[in-house]
N, C-alpha and C positions, 0 to 999 in steps of 0.2 A: 544609527542614532542611540545614544548610552540611555539607560534606564534609572532615572533619579530616583524613583521612589525607595523608599525603606520599609522593610517588613514589620510587623509590629514584634516579631521574636527578636529580632536583632536591636531593637531598640530598649530591651531589659525585660524581665518576669512581670512587674507590677505596671497595670495600666489603671488609671483613675479614668474610667470609661464614663459612657452615658449613664449605663443602669446606677454607677454610685453617683453622680450626679442628681439623677432623679430620686434617690434615695433622700438627699440632702433636701430637694424642694418639697418631697413629701414630709420631712421631719416637719420643716417651718408650716406646711399645711396642718401638721397634726398638733403644732401650738395655736394656731387659730381654732381648730377646733375643740381642743380643752376650754379656751376662753368661751366658746360660744355653749359648751356643754356646761361651763358654771353658771352663765345666764338662766339657762333652762333649769338648773338646780334651784336658784334663786326665785324662781318662777314657783317651782313645786313647794318651797318651803312656806311663801305667802300663801300659797293656797290651804297649806296646813294650819297654817295660823288664823287665817279665816274662817276655817271649818271650826277649830278649837273655839274661836271667838262666837259663833254661833252657837254651840254646844251649851258654853259657858252661859251665855244670854239666856237661851231657854230655860236651863236649870235654875238662874237667878230669878227669873219671871217667876216660874212655877212656886218657888219657895216663896216668895213675896205676898204671892195672890192666896196662898195657904194662911198665913197670918192676917189676912185683911178680911177673911171670911167673915168673922163674928162682928167687927165694926160695921161691915156691907150688911147682913142679917139685920142689926139694931138700928141701921139709919143713923150711926154716930158720926156725921159730918166732920166734926171737929177732930176727934181721932184719928178718921181718915187722913184730915188734911194734915195733922202732926206726923203721922206715921209716913206719909208722902214725901214731906220735907226731910224727916231724917233719911229716908233713901236716896235722896239726890245727894245728900252730903257726899256720899261716894263718889271719888273722881271718875268714877268710868260710867256713871247714871248720870243723865243730863234732863231727863224727863220721865214722870210718872203721872198716870190717869186713869180715874177707874170710874167705870161705867155701869151702871145697873141693866138688868134684862132688856128694859126698853130704849136703853140704848143713851140714858140721860145721865150728864157728867155728875158724878157726887164728889170728887175732890180731883183736883189736878196740882203738880208741882214742876217747876222747871219750863223750860222752854222746847216746843214741838220741834223735832228736827226737819229739816227740808232736805232736797234732794242735792244742794250744794255742801251739806255739814258731813264730815266723817262719823257717821253714827248709823246705827242700824235700828230699828224698832221691832221689839219682840212682842208678843199678844199672849196671854195666859188665861184660862177661864179661873174666876173664884168661883170653889165649890164648897159645899158643906153637907156631909152624910148624902153625897151623890147628888145631891140639886145643885145646879147652876144658879148664883146669886148676881153674877156681873162679870166683868171681864178686865182685866187689867192691861195698860199701854205700857209698855218701858221703853225708853229710848237708851240704848247702850251706846257711848262714844268708842269710835275706834281709831282715836286720834293718836295713843301710845303704841298701837300695833303700825299704823301709819308711818309716824316717825322713826320705830325700829326698821321697818322695811327701806324707809328712805337712806338710813345710814348706810344699811347694807349695800344699798344698791350705788349710792356714793363710793363705797370701798370697792365694790366688785367694778364699777366703772373704771375706777380709778387704775386699778390692776391689769383690766382689760385693754386701757389705753397704752398703758406702759408695754403689756405683751405685744400690741399692735406695732405699735413703733419700732421695737425691739425687733420684733418677726420682720416687719417690712424693711427695716435698714439691712438687716443681715441676709435677708432674701434678695435685695435688689444689690446688694454690693457682692453677693457669691454668684447671682444669675449673670451680672455684668462681665466678671472676671470668667465666670467659666462657660456661658454659652454666648450671650451677647455679644461679647466681642470678637470672638471668632466668625460668628456669623456676620458682624457688621462689615469685619475685614474682607470677608469672601465675597458678599454681596456688592461692597462698594468696587472690588477689582474685577469682578464678574461683568459689573454694568459698564465699568472704563474700557474692557474689552470690547463689549456689545458694542458700544460707541466708536470704537476706535475705527478708521478707515483707511489707515496706513499698511493695515497687517502686522502691526508690532502689538505683541500682547505681552502685559505684565503677569508675572507668576505671585500665586498665592504663598506669600511669607508665613507660615505656619508648619511647625514642625513639632508639635506636641505629640503625646503617647496616648491620644485617644482617638474617637471615631473624626474628629473635627480635624484632626492632622492627617490621618488616613484620605478624608477626602480631598483636602488639599493638595497632596501629593498624588493621587488619583487624577485629579484635575489638571494639576501641571503635567503629568505623562501625557495625559490626552490633548493637551494643547498641544504641545511638541508634535503628535501625529495630525492633530488638525492642522499646524502651519506647513507642513510637509502637502497634505491635501488641498491646502488652500492655493499655492503655489503651481500644483499641477491644474486645478480647475480655472486658475487664473488663465493660463496658456491657453487652455480649452476655450473657455469665455470670450479670449480675444479673437480666437480663430473663428468662432460663431459668430462675434461679432461683423468681422469682416465678410463672413459669407451672407449675414443677414442684410448688410448694407448695399452688396451686390444684389441681392434678390430685391431689396427695395426700390432701388433704381431701376431694375427690369419692371416691377410692378409699377411705379409710377409711370414709365413710359407707355406701357401696356394700357394702365387707365387712362392716360391722354387719348390715346389710339380709339379706345373704346368710347370714351367721350364725345370724340370727333366723329364714330360712326353714329353712336345714339342720336347727335344733333341731325346728322345726315338722314336719318332715318326718319324723326320727326318732321322733317321737311318732305321727305317723300310719302309721307301717310296724311298730310293736309295739302300737297300740292299736285298740279296737272302736269308730270312730266314732259308734255310737249310745250307749254307755255309758259311755266312757272307761276299761274297764277294757281289759286286757291281750287281743291276738286270739290266735285258734287257733293260727296259725303259731308265734309267740312262746312261747306257753306249753307246746305241746310240747316245743320244744327245751330249755327250761326244767326243765319235768318229768323228761325224760330225764337232766339232768344231776344235779337234786336226787334223784333216786332211784337213780340209781347212787352217788352220793355217801353216801346214807343207808346203803344196802347195804353198801359198802365200810367204813365207818366204824361200821357196826352202831348206827345211830341212830334214832329213832321219827320217823316222818313219816305224817301222814295225809291223806286225799283226800276231798273232799266235792262231789259229783255232784248238781247241783239243775239239777229241771224244773218248769216252771209246769204247773198241772194246768189241763187242759181251757183249752188256750191257743188252740187251734183255733176254738172256740165263742166266745171274746173276738173274735179276729178278725172274726169272722161279725157279732158283733152290733155292734162300735165301728169295724169297716175297719181297715184297716193302719196308717191314723194314730194310731187309738187302741190295736192293740197294740203298735206302737212305743212310745207313752208307757208302758203297763206294762213294757214291758221296759228302758226307760229309769229308771223308778221302783225296779223291783227290782235294778238294777245300782248305783242310787245307796244302797238299804240295804244291800245287800252289803259296800260299799265302808267305811258307816259301822262294820259291826260287823266287820270285818276287824282282826285283831291285828298290831302293826308287822311281825311276822314271817312275816302270811301272804300268799298271792300268788292275786288271782282272774282270771278270765278269762271273757268270752262265749265259750264253746264252739260255739255256732252255733245261730241259731233262737231255742229259748224254752230251751237248755240252759246252766247256767254250772258252771265247775267252779273249785273252791278248793284251794289245796294247803297246808295246815298243817303248817309247821315244829315239830320237838320236842312233836307232840300226841300224848298217849295215847288210848288208846280212850275213857276217860273224859273226857279234855279236850274232843277232838272231837265227842263226844256231845252235850255240855252246849253247845259252841259251835253245833253245828246248830239244838238246840231252842231257841236264844236267837234265833238267826236267823228260824225258824220264826215263834216270837211277834213278831218285831219286823215281819215282812211279816203278820200277822194283823193288827196295831192299827195298820198305817198303810196303808189301802187307797188304790187309785187313786180320784179322784174326776173325772172329765170333765163339764165342764158343771156342777158341783154335785152331780153323780150319784155315789153312792158303788159303786165296783165292787170285790167283793171278790175277794182272788188268795191261792190257796194255791198248795204247792208239795210236791213228792215230793224226798226228799233220802236218796239212797244215799252209805254211808260206807265207807272202807276204812282200814285201819291195818297200816304196815310196822314192827317184825315182827308178824305176824298168826299165823292159824291153820293156815297151811301156808307153805312156802317159796315167796316172790316173788322173781324173777331179773331180770325186767325192767320198764321203765315200763308197757309193752302190757298185762301181766298184771295189772299194780296197776289199771290202769284198770278193766279186766275184771271186777276183783272190785266194783268201786264201781258198775258198769254194772248188776252181777247184783243188787245191793242195791236199786238205784233200780228196776228193774223188779219185784222183788219188793215193794219199798214201795207201787208203783201197784197191782199186784195185790190188795194188802192194804186198799185203798181209800182211797189217795193221802192228802194233808195230814198227812204223818207223816216220821218219821228212821226208817231202818233201817240196823245195821251188819252189814256182810258176815259179822262172826263170829256174828250170831244166826240164821243161815241154818242149817237143818240139811241132813243128807247128800243127801235127797232134792229140797229146794228149789234147793240148788246145781248138781244133775244136771240139772233141769229146765230152770234159767235158760242152761244151756251152749250 
């Protein structure tokens, strides 16, 4: 790849570089600084004139006070009035007043100045042979000084405005041509290259003998290297993308398998593997929640506790395999008899537990009778040999014959009904409400 950059030495000995350009900018700034300094000088001149006015006013007031002493000591009011009238004829004096030592006005001429007038008030003691006879109030106008300063300020302002306009125009034109234009061109091309998505980049068309030209040439040379690197990177990215696609498909497949395993695990956690019904742990949590909700909302709920009669003999006769088959068959029939709102579980061994939502006493007894009949007409037949299976069913309902506050108490009621059912000969249904007081006491 060829090197298109040209060294500064090859472009001649003279370089109008950034330092020279900055010198031009500093020169323009100096013009502005001179304008500011002229304003400061005008302010200083104003201050000197005001100080001179104050000094002149004090001297004038002192001089006039000395000439008024004899008229004051002789209480010659008429003479004082005439003297003060002559004093204010001076165009710079607008007011004069003489007060005695007790503060009484002896003579006055002119209009007292206020805060809005261009005038200063001076005070001078009227003395004779070292004794103070009164006080002179003299108002000295500063209008001429203000007019002079205003005229000079206008002249300075006009000059400053002209200088600012000229310097601004010259500076703007110079900066635009020397600095702003190259920067604008470079920034626009670099921005377009960054936004380009086709891998084709534009060179910066600057070939000046200064730092901007060096920067453009360096950028163009770097761009050529980047183009080569871009092509190499593009091929690597395409290869990596293909590998990532393959890895993604593999991970997607594994995620599906993991999701299926998680679903199977969730089912195994809450179900009994032999019957497919809920297991005891999940059912106990469900029952506590449902019973508490029913009690709080004053809703009806019933439970059915079912136990296979003489299951031990079935196990002894047909073995554990046959016993498991009987339990599995009973679980199937229970699942077939359930309503949509009912929940059943294998509570352990040959015991099953059914939770019937919104089931009254008559509803749940009818459900239990139907379940008893379904088990009787669908016996287990291992190897073609019919094995009769009967069950004892204990039932309890909330609200019932007495107040129940916990799921444990509810379960005990159904358990007492189940035990009483077994004592009565098995293969039947018995509701807790059918037990008399003595039977309940005996079952506790």
